[in-house]
C-alpha positions in Angstrom: 8.3 13.6 -12.6 11.3 11.3 -13.1 12.0 9.7 -16.4 12.4 6.4 -14.4 9.5 5.7 -12.2 9.3 2.2 -10.7 8.4 -0.1 -13.6 5.1 -2.0 -13.5 4.1 -5.4 -14.7 4.6 -5.7 -18.4 7.6 -3.4 -18.6 10.1 -6.3 -18.1 10.2 -10.0 -18.1 8.4 -11.4 -15.1 11.6 -13.0 -13.9 13.1 -9.6 -13.1 10.3 -8.7 -10.8 12.2 -10.4 -7.9 15.0 -7.8 -8.5 12.8 -4.7 -9.0 10.9 -5.6 -5.8 14.1 -5.3 -3.7 14.8 -1.7 -4.7 13.6 0.9 -2.3 11.3 3.7 -3.5 12.9 6.9 -4.5 15.1 8.4 -7.3 16.6 5.4 -9.0 19.7 7.3 -10.1 20.4 8.2 -6.5 19.9 4.6 -5.5 22.4 3.5 -8.3 25.0 6.0 -7.1 24.5 5.1 -3.4 24.6 1.4 -3.8 27.8 1.7 -5.8 29.6 2.9 -2.7 28.0 0.3 -0.5 28.9 -2.6 -2.7 32.4 -1.4 -3.3 33.0 -1.0 0.4 31.8 -4.5 1.0 34.1 -5.9 -1.8 37.1 -3.8 -0.7 37.0 -5.6 2.7 37.3 -9.1 1.2 40.7 -10.7 2.0 42.6 -11.8 -1.1 42.4 -15.5 -0.1 38.6 -15.3 0.0 38.3 -14.0 -3.6 38.4 -17.5 -5.1 36.2 -19.1 -2.4 33.2 -21.3 -3.6 30.6 -22.0 -1.0 29.7 -25.3 -2.7 31.0 -27.5 -5.4 29.8 -26.3 -8.8 29.1 -22.7 -7.6 30.8 -19.6 -8.9 33.8 -18.2 -7.0 33.4 -14.8 -5.4 35.4 -13.4 -8.3 33.0 -15.0 -10.8 30.0 -13.5 -9.0 31.5 -10.0 -9.3 32.4 -10.8 -12.9 28.7 -11.6 -13.5 27.8 -8.2 -12.0 30.2 -6.6 -14.5 28.7 -8.6 -17.4 25.2 -7.8 -16.5 26.0 -4.1 -15.9 27.3 -4.1 -19.5 24.4 -6.0 -20.8 21.5 -4.1 -19.1 23.1 -0.7 -19.9 23.6 -1.8 -23.5 20.0 -2.9 -23.8 18.8 0.4 -22.4 20.9 2.4 -24.8 19.9 0.4 -27.9 16.2 0.5 -27.0 16.4 4.2 -26.3 18.0 4.9 -29.6 16.0 2.4 -31.7 12.3 1.9 -30.8 11.2 -1.8 -31.1 14.6 -3.4 -31.5 15.0 -7.1 -30.7 18.1 -8.1 -28.8 19.5 -11.6 -28.0 19.5 -13.2 -24.6 22.4 -14.1 -22.3 23.4 -17.5 -21.1 25.0 -16.4 -17.7 26.8 -19.7 -17.2 28.4 -19.6 -20.7 29.4 -16.0 -20.1 30.9 -16.8 -16.7 32.8 -19.8 -18.1 34.4 -17.6 -20.8 34.9 -14.4 -18.8 38.2 -15.3 -17.0 36.7 -13.7 -14.0 38.0 -16.4 -11.6 41.6 -15.4 -12.7 41.0 -11.7 -12.4 41.7 -10.0 -9.1 38.7 -8.5 -7.4 40.3 -5.0 -7.4 40.4 -5.1 -11.2 36.8 -6.2 -11.5 35.7 -3.6 -9.0 37.5 -0.8 -11.0 35.7 -1.9 -14.1 32.4 -2.1 -12.4 32.8 1.4 -10.9 33.5 2.8 -14.3 30.5 1.0 -15.8 28.1 2.1 -13.1 29.2 5.7 -13.3 28.8 5.6 -17.1 25.3 4.0 -16.7 24.2 6.7 -14.3 25.4 9.4 -16.7 23.6 7.7 -19.6 20.3 7.4 -17.7 20.5 10.9 -16.3 20.6 12.4 -19.8 17.7 10.4 -21.2 14.4 12.2 -21.8 11.2 10.7 -20.5 10.2 9.9 -24.1 13.4 7.9 -24.6 13.0 6.2 -21.3 9.5 5.1 -22.3 10.7 3.4 -25.5 10.4 -0.3 -25.8 12.2 -3.3 -27.2 12.6 -7.0 -26.9 15.4 -8.9 -25.2 15.6 -12.6 -24.6 12.2 -12.8 -26.2 10.5 -10.5 -23.6 9.2 -6.9 -23.9 11.0 -4.2 -21.9 10.8 -0.5 -21.4 14.0 1.4 -21.2 13.0 2.8 -17.9 12.9 -0.7 -16.4 16.6 -1.2 -16.8 18.0 1.0 -14.0 15.6 -0.7 -11.6 16.7 -4.1 -12.9 20.4 -3.2 -12.5 19.8 -1.9 -9.0 17.8 -4.9 -7.9 20.2 -7.4 -9.5 23.0 -5.8 -7.6 21.1 -6.0 -4.3 20.2 -9.6 -5.0 23.8 -10.6 -5.5 25.1 -8.4 -2.7 22.9 -10.4 -0.4 24.2 -13.7 -1.7 27.8 -12.4 -1.4 27.2 -11.4 2.3 25.4 -14.7 3.1 27.2 -17.3 1.1 30.7 -15.9 0.5 31.6 -13.7 3.5 29.5 -15.2 6.4 29.3 -18.7 5.0 31.8 -21.6 5.5 35.4 -21.7 4.3 
């Protein structure tokens, strides 16, 4: 049995259910590896002039969306690591808009962000692959909600799928 079965209600904040629901059944580590290639292929096809596109006033640029993916990959992986190492730990939340505003992602070329994201994803896959089922079952609190470690790879995968869909719809097929 995998250390990372699909999480059930109560293993993560209800908000993240919309991400977890998008992830197909199967080995989550294979899913994380496969979607890395799929999303990178999508982003490598983006023309340079499209990187700073915003589909509406006040919305993030495509670079900022990818910067957000990088930030959340860091955050969710960190949460999983800390909770796996220290049962019952409490971690702070993330204000995604504040993080985006201070990230400099809009000024950072997409190729650089993709390289960082690839490194992070590969490291996360290795981290999760070496966790025991006992460590994956550990719990902690983040943003005031209870989580199990094993929920995080599913949240990471679903969050990426969510934003990949937005990128395809609003940034690559949308206006501009």
